[in-house]
TORVEX-94930 format. One record per residue (C-alpha): z, y, x. Coordinates in steps of 0.25 Angstrom, whole numbers, plus 5000, padded with zeros to 4 digits. Layout:
<kedos>
ZYX...
</kedos>
This chain:
<kedos>
526353625365527553685358528753695367530253735364530753815376532153865373532553745363533753675367534653575359535753645351536853585359536253655372535953795367537453845364537953795378536853865385537053995377538553985379538353975394537454085395538254185386539554145394538854165408538354305403539754345398540454305410539454355420539554495414541054495414541154445428540154555433541054655426542254605433541554595446541054735447541954815438543354755437543654675449544054785459544954855448546454845448546654805433546954665437547554625423546254665416545454595427546254465425546054475410544554495412544354375421545154285411544554335398543054355401542754205404543354165391542454275385541254215391541754075386541954115372540954235369539854145364540754075355541354205350539954255346539654125339540954155330540454305328539054265325539154295310539554435313538454455324537154445317536554575323536854535337536454385335535054415329534854565326533354525321533754455309535254435308535154285310536354225318536154125329536654015320535354025313534454065324533753935331533453935345532053985349530853895348529753925358528253875354527453865366525953855367525053785377525353655385526453705394527553655386526853515384527753445395529053515391530053455381530053515368531553525369532653515379533053365383534153315374535053285386535053435390536153485381537153375383536853385398537153535398538453515390538853405400538553495412539353605406540553515403540453445417540553585423541853615414542453485418542153505433542853645433544053595425544253475435544253565446545353655439546153525436546053485451546553625455547753605445548053465450548053515465549053625461549953535453549953435465550253545475551453595466552053455466551953435480552653555485554153585483554353675471555453775467555553815452555853965451555954055439554454065433553753985444553853865454553853895469553053785476553353775491552153735499552653735513551453805518550453705513549953795502549853945501550754035492550054035479550354005464549853935452550553935438552053935440551953875454552053965466551653895479552453955491551953945505553353925512552653935526552254085524553154185532553554285522554654385521555554385509554754505503553454445506553854315500554254395488552954465486552154335488552954265477552854385468551354375469551354225466552354245454551354355449550354245447551354155441551854255431550554305427549954175424548754185434548654035435548454005421547354115420546654055432546653915424546153985412545054045420544753915427544653845413543653955409542853935422542753785418542053825405541153925411540853855424539353875422539554025423539454075437540354195434541554115429541754065444542054205448543254225439544354135445544354205458544254345452545454305443546254245455546054385462546554465450547754375449548054405464547954555461548954545449549954455457549854565469550154675459551354595453551854555467551854705471552554755459553654635460553954665475553854815476555254865481554955015479553755095475553655155489553655015496552254975502552254855494550654845493550454855508551454755512550954655501549454665506549954645520550654525516549454475508548554495520549554425530549754305521548254295519547954285534548854165536548254025537547553995524548153875516547353795506547653855492547853785479546753805469547053895457548353955465548554105467548754115482549454235488548854215502547354185499546954265486545954365489546754435499545854555503545554585489546954585485547354675497546254775493546654775479548154795483547754915492546754975482547155115476545955125467546355145452545955045442544755085434545155035421543955085413543254955419544054875410543254925398541954875404542254745397542054795384540554845385540254725393540854635383540054695372538754675379539154535382539454505367538154565363537354495374537954355371537754375356536254405358536054295368535554205358534854305349533354285349532354375356531454405344530154475344529954605336529654585321528254535319527254635313525954545314526054475301524754465292525554425280525854535270527054465265527854475279527954575290528354455299527054385298527554275288526354205281526154235266526954145256526354015251525654015238526453995225526653855220525553815210526453785199526953925198526154025191526854155195527354115209526554215216527254325208528654265211529354305224529854195232531354165230532254235241532754145252534154085250535354165256535454115270536554115281536354125296537554055301538353945293539453845296538453735297537053775301535853705295535153595304533753545305533553395304533753345318534453475323533853595330533053515340532353445329532053585322531453645335530653515337530053525323529753675325529153645338528253525333527753605322527453745329526053775334525753895343524553965335523253955342522954105340524254145346523954065358522554125359523154265359524254225368525354275358526754225359528054275353529254245345529554225330530854215323530754125310531954125300532154025289533253975280533853835279534153815264535253735258534353615256533853615270532553675268532053805275531553935268531354075270530554055283530154195289529854265301530954355306530254395319528754365322527854365334527354495338525954525343525054625349523854685342522854575339523854465340524454485326523754355320524254275332525654325329525554295315525154145318526454135327527354185316526754105306526853975314528354005317528554015301527653895299528453805308529753845302529353825288528753685290530053635297530153485292531453435286532653495280533853555287535253525285535753645277536853735283538253735277539253855275540553835270540153695266538953735258537453735261536853865264535553925268535453965283534554055290533854015303532854075312532054015324531354095335530054035338529354085351527854065353527554055368526354035376526453935387
</kedos>
C-alpha cells in the first residue's frame, strides 16, 4: 500500500519550518556568545548582540521569503525552481507496512500545533504582565520622591536597592556612608539613563515569541549581567575623585559587603545592586585582561553560514541525474512521445510546440482542486510501485516538473532528476521514472491558474517523488 510519509497540511509546514530555522539560528548565536564573547570586556557590543540576535532568529525565515526571487541558486541549484513552485515530497511505499497508517496527518494536527504555540506565547506574556503589575503596585505602596531624571522610591528595608524604568527603589535600612550611597545611586542611575529596563522588556517580548526554543531562555540572565557590567563602569567613572584613588577596590569591597547582608525578596525585572551576579561582577571589575575585539567579527562568518543553512533547509535532497533511460529521445528516461494524431499527415515531421513561458513564483500561485492535500491524495491513489523494482529491491527519488497553464491544464511534464541504479537494475529504474511521469501526466481535474499583476500566467511546479521499500 502506498503511504505519504512527510506530507503535512500546508498550514502546518510553514510553522514547523520557521520553528526549526529559528532554533538553528538562535542556537548558533548563543554558542558564539557563550564560548567566545561572554568573558570579554566589550560590554556594549555584547549588549547589542544579545538584543539583536533573537530578532534575527525571529525574522530570518521571513527575510529569506522576501529575497526568494534573488536566491534561485541557493534555493534549488539543480534546476532553478524556487520553493514557491516546489511541492513537498511525496513518498511511495511498497509492502503492507503502511497499511495501518493514515495517508496523511490528521486534520486537527495543524490547528492543534498552532494553538499550542499561541498558548505558550500567551503564558509567557501573562507572566511578564504579572511581573509588571507587581512592580507598579510596589511603586505605589512605598513613598516616592521625584528627582531630576528619576523617581526615588523609599522601601524602608522591605525591598533591596534596585531600579526599573525611572524608579529607583532605595533601601533606607542599609548603613552606608555618603560616598557609598553616592556610588550605589550612581550605579542604579546608570540603569535608568541607559534604558536597561526597556531592553529587558524587549527581550522578554522576543522570549514570548520564541518560547519553544531552549536557547532563548539563556538570554535574559545574560543580558541582565551585561547591564550590571555597564552600570558598574558608569558608576566608577561618575564617582572617581582622582585617577590615583583606589576606586575599583573600594567599590568591589562595598559590593561584597552588601551582598553578604541578609537577603531580601527582590522584585521581578528590577536591577538589584546587592543581588546581581556578585562574584562575576567582582571578577570582571578586577580583571586586567585586554579585550580581544577580533572576536566581534566572528558574527560575520557565522551569520553567512546561518543564512545559507536556513536558505537550503527546504531545498530537496535530489539524486544524481539519471542515466538509465532506454528512450533515445531523453537522457533522463522519459518515454517516447505519443504517436501523431491520425488526422495530420505530416505530424511526425513537425516538432512539438515549445512549452509556454512559465514563472516559478507569482503573486497568486495556482491551486489544485481541493488544495494541496487533495493533490497529494490524487498522486498517492494513482501511483503504483512497479513490481520489477520491488523484486530487484530498488528505491530512489525522482523529481518531476510540469507547467500549470493559464487555462488550468498541465503540460511540459518532464523528469528533472531520476532514480539512479546499479548495473543490472537499469530497467527497474526506468519503470520507477516512468511511473513518476505517468502519475503526474494523469492528474485529474484542472487547476486554478496563477495570477501575476492581475493576469493569468503559466507557472512552473516540481514534485519530488520518493519510492521507498517498506
